[in-house]
C-alpha positions in Angstrom: 0.0 0.0 0.0 1.3 3.4 -0.9 0.8 6.2 1.5 -1.1 9.3 0.4 0.9 12.2 -0.9 0.7 15.6 0.7 -1.4 17.0 -2.3 -3.9 14.2 -1.8 -4.0 14.8 2.0 -4.4 18.5 1.4 -7.3 17.9 -0.9 -9.0 15.6 1.6 -8.6 18.2 4.3 -10.1 20.9 2.1 -13.0 18.6 1.4 -13.5 17.8 5.1 -13.3 21.5 5.9 -16.0 22.3 3.3 -18.4 19.8 4.9 -20.3 21.4 7.8 -21.2 18.1 9.3 -18.4 15.6 10.0 -19.4 12.3 11.5 -22.9 13.5 12.1 -21.7 16.5 14.2 -21.9 20.2 13.1 -18.8 22.3 13.0 -17.7 25.7 11.8 -14.4 25.4 9.9 -11.9 27.9 8.8 -8.8 27.4 6.7 -5.8 29.5 7.8 -3.1 28.1 5.6 -3.4 26.2 2.3 0.0 26.1 0.6 2.2 23.6 -1.2 3.8 22.4 2.0 1.4 23.3 4.9 -2.3 23.1 5.4 -3.9 24.5 8.6 -7.5 24.7 9.5 -9.8 24.9 12.5 -12.9 23.0 13.5 -15.1 24.6 16.2 -18.5 24.6 17.8 -19.9 25.4 21.3 -17.9 22.4 22.7 -14.5 22.7 21.1 -11.7 24.6 19.3 -9.5 22.3 17.3 -6.7 22.9 14.9 -5.6 20.4 12.2 -2.3 20.9 10.4 -0.7 18.9 7.7 3.0 19.6 7.0 5.1 18.2 4.3 7.9 16.9 6.5 10.1 15.1 3.9 9.3 15.6 0.2 12.0 13.0 -0.8 10.2 10.3 1.1 6.7 11.6 0.5 6.2 12.1 4.3 3.5 14.3 5.8 2.8 14.9 9.4 -0.8 15.5 10.5 -1.4 17.2 13.8 -4.8 17.3 15.6 -4.6 19.9 18.3 -7.4 21.1 20.6 -7.2 23.9 23.1 -9.4 23.6 26.2 -8.6 26.8 28.0 -6.2 29.6 28.4 -5.4 32.2 31.1 -5.0 29.7 33.9 -2.8 30.4 36.9 0.2 28.1 36.8 0.8 25.9 39.8 1.9 22.3 40.6 -1.6 21.0 40.9 -2.5 22.2 37.4 0.5 20.5 35.8 0.0 17.4 37.9 -3.7 17.1 36.7 -2.6 17.6 33.1 0.1 14.9 33.2 -2.3 12.5 34.9 -5.0 13.1 32.3 -3.7 10.7 29.8 -6.1 8.0 30.9 -8.9 10.0 29.3 -8.0 9.0 25.7 -5.4 6.6 24.4 -4.7 8.3 21.0 -3.1 11.5 22.2 -1.9 13.5 25.2 -2.2 16.7 27.0 -0.1 19.8 26.2 0.4 23.1 28.1 2.2 26.3 27.3 3.0 29.4 29.3 1.6 32.4 27.5 3.4 35.8 27.3 1.4 37.0 30.3 2.8 34.1 32.4 -0.5 32.2 32.5 -1.1 28.8 31.0 -3.0 27.5 28.0 -3.7 23.7 27.6 -5.4 21.2 25.5 -5.0 17.7 23.9 -3.0 16.7 20.8 -1.4 14.0 18.7 0.7 13.8 15.5 0.0 11.1 12.9 2.4 10.2 10.1 1.2 9.9 6.5 2.2 6.2 6.6 -1.2 5.6 8.2 -3.1 7.2 5.3 -3.6 5.1 2.1 -6.1 5.0 -0.7 -7.0 1.5 0.5 -8.0 2.8 3.9 -9.0 6.3 3.0 -12.4 6.3 4.6 -11.2 4.7 7.8 -8.1 6.9 8.1 -10.0 10.1 7.6 -12.9 8.8 9.8 -10.3 8.2 12.5 -9.0 11.8 12.0 -12.4 13.3 12.3 -13.1 11.1 15.3 -9.9 12.6 16.9 -11.1 16.1 16.2 -14.3 15.4 18.1 -12.6 13.4 20.9 -9.8 15.9 21.5 -12.3 18.7 21.6 -14.4 16.7 24.1 -11.5 15.9 26.4 -10.2 19.5 26.3 -13.6 20.8 27.3 -13.9 18.2 30.1 -10.5 19.2 31.5 -11.3 22.9 31.1 -14.6 22.5 33.0 -12.6 20.8 35.8 -9.6 23.1 35.9 -11.0 26.6 35.3 -12.9 26.8 38.6 -9.7 25.9 40.5 -7.1 27.8 38.4 -9.0 30.6 36.6 -8.9 31.2 32.9 -11.3 31.0 30.0 -12.7 28.4 27.7 -10.9 28.5 24.3 -13.5 29.1 21.6 -13.3 30.4 18.1 -15.5 33.4 18.8 -13.0 34.6 21.4 -10.2 36.6 19.7 -7.8 35.8 22.5 -8.2 32.1 22.1 -6.5 31.8 18.6 -3.0 32.6 20.0 -3.5 30.1 22.8 -4.6 27.4 20.4 -1.7 28.2 18.0 0.9 28.3 20.9 0.5 24.6 21.5 1.8 23.6 18.0 4.7 26.1 18.1 7.9 25.3 20.0 8.2 26.8 23.4 10.1 30.0 23.5 
């Protein structure tokens, strides 16, 4: 089985983003980058704010990396209990893990993420592979919301949602390397 090329993955992501209902769930989508080596879009609704990025990692070997990255909350006061809760949260879903980043104001944003290599995406398993990807969009959003509802009362902060202009930087910070 030959893995999908970046252009084929890019087209599939554009098609998914054009569909307002994925897996029977309604989303708003926005495409932020659609270039020859990077695709980045968001899926959001009242329960989630999720970013999907596909990056051409190695053109020689036709290797693309696909990130699914949800942001649950931002503006939380950092302390040991917050980070302990996030590191212990891995039992909530087996296909990803929590992330956290200190923001420029010293507070914390967090969410759930995973990276999948293009070796998992083939024409022969196209429906299953992209079904898995859309399932992870939903699940990462769900887990991030669940953690946010648990942590915001104890640590302050705000739910990360697409209609909040401050949430975009928090969502994006999780896929960028720490400063």
